[in-house]
C-alpha positions in Angstrom: 7.8 66.1 84.0 11.5 65.4 83.4 13.8 68.3 83.0 16.1 67.6 80.0 19.0 69.7 78.9 18.9 69.8 75.1 21.8 70.5 72.8 21.1 71.4 69.2 24.1 70.0 67.4 24.8 71.9 64.2 26.8 74.7 62.9 30.3 74.9 61.4 33.0 72.3 62.3 34.5 74.9 64.7 31.2 75.4 66.4 30.5 71.7 66.7 34.0 71.2 68.2 33.1 73.6 71.0 29.9 71.7 71.7 31.7 68.5 71.9 33.9 69.8 74.7 30.9 69.3 77.0 30.5 65.6 76.2 31.9 64.2 79.5 31.2 60.5 79.7 31.3 60.2 83.4 28.3 62.4 84.1 26.4 61.7 80.9 23.6 59.7 82.4 23.1 61.8 85.5 20.9 64.7 86.3 24.0 67.0 86.5 25.1 66.1 83.0 25.9 69.0 80.7 23.2 67.6 78.3 20.6 64.8 78.1 19.4 65.1 74.6 21.3 65.9 71.3 19.3 67.0 68.3 21.1 66.9 65.0 20.7 65.8 61.4 21.6 62.5 59.6 24.2 64.5 57.6 26.1 65.6 60.7 26.0 62.2 62.3 27.7 60.8 59.2 30.2 63.7 59.2 30.9 63.6 62.9 30.4 59.8 63.4 33.7 59.2 65.2 32.6 61.7 67.9 29.1 60.3 68.2 30.3 56.8 68.3 32.4 57.3 71.4 29.4 57.9 73.6 27.3 55.1 75.2 23.9 56.5 74.4 20.8 55.6 76.4 18.5 56.0 73.5 18.5 56.9 69.8 15.4 58.3 68.3 15.4 58.8 64.7 12.7 60.9 62.9 12.1 60.3 59.2 13.2 56.6 59.7 12.5 55.9 56.1 15.9 57.5 55.5 17.5 54.3 56.8 15.4 51.8 55.0 18.2 50.5 52.9 20.9 48.2 54.3 23.3 49.4 51.7 23.1 53.1 52.8 26.0 54.7 54.8 23.5 56.1 57.3 22.1 52.6 58.2 25.5 51.1 58.5 26.9 53.8 60.7 23.9 54.3 63.0 23.7 50.5 63.4 27.2 50.6 65.0 26.3 53.1 67.7 26.4 51.9 71.2 23.0 52.6 72.5 20.5 50.7 74.8 17.3 51.7 73.0 16.3 52.6 69.5 13.0 54.2 68.4 12.1 54.9 64.8 9.5 57.6 63.8 8.1 57.8 60.3 5.1 59.4 58.7 5.8 57.3 55.6 4.1 54.0 55.4 6.4 51.0 55.1 5.0 49.6 51.8 7.8 49.2 49.3 9.4 45.9 50.1 10.0 43.3 52.8 13.6 44.1 52.5 13.1 47.6 53.7 10.9 46.4 56.5 13.5 44.0 57.6 16.1 46.8 57.5 14.1 48.8 60.0 13.3 45.9 62.2 16.9 44.8 62.3 17.9 48.3 63.1 15.7 48.4 66.3 16.3 44.8 67.4 19.4 43.3 65.6 19.5 40.2 67.8 15.8 39.3 67.2 15.7 40.2 63.5 19.3 39.0 62.8 18.8 37.1 59.6 17.5 38.7 56.5 17.5 35.4 54.6 15.3 33.8 57.4 12.9 36.8 57.5 12.7 36.6 53.6 12.0 32.9 53.8 9.2 33.4 56.3 7.4 36.3 54.6 8.6 38.0 51.5 8.4 35.5 48.7 4.7 34.7 49.0 3.5 38.1 50.1 5.4 40.0 47.4 4.4 37.4 44.8 0.7 37.9 45.7 1.1 41.7 45.6 2.8 41.6 42.2 0.3 39.1 40.7 -2.7 40.7 42.4 -3.9 37.3 43.5 -5.3 36.4 46.9 -2.9 36.8 49.8 -2.2 34.0 52.1 -4.1 35.2 55.2 -2.1 32.8 57.5 1.2 34.6 56.5 -0.3 38.1 56.8 -1.6 37.2 60.2 1.8 35.8 61.3 3.5 38.9 60.1 1.0 41.2 61.9 1.5 39.1 65.1 5.3 39.5 64.9 5.2 43.3 64.1 2.5 44.3 66.6 4.8 44.8 69.6 7.2 47.0 67.5 4.7 49.4 65.9 2.4 52.2 67.1 0.2 53.1 64.2 -1.7 56.5 64.1 -3.8 57.5 61.1 -3.1 61.1 59.9 -6.8 62.1 59.9 -7.1 61.0 63.5 -4.0 62.9 64.7 -4.7 66.1 62.8 -7.4 67.1 65.2 -5.1 66.6 68.2 -2.3 68.9 66.9 -2.0 72.4 68.1 -1.1 75.3 65.8 2.5 75.1 64.5 4.9 77.6 66.3 8.3 78.4 64.8 11.0 79.7 66.9 
């Protein structure tokens, strides 16, 4: 099991400034680094963006990913600019509101593959959303194509299946 040094990044601006003194780029991706994982909130990332953006991150894992489903949100725009090799989005909320929100999340994790919103829209949105609004039969070919494209990017677990695997909640 890997041994990670975890830094909880919160507190007052003065407390966060002290934490940032240990953000040494040259050792960042080595075992001897002062930290390997930073845990923080969306609010603090937006507030301290200029400090976070200086680091070449190995991975960015965002919980509550539905918080960045809008391409017009400040969070989405700032986080998309981060220099990181890998991105993983976690969400307990089903992606069901619109194809635009789905594209925003897909573009966030793989901007070069899902680069054009217009093209994505052209391929899927119009027909699928029209069928959903009019409650008419959905074009199975389009749904199948969408599922085929999305499958490598999603891991789906049903809440009722997962609940039995969870241990009791422990607060520290």
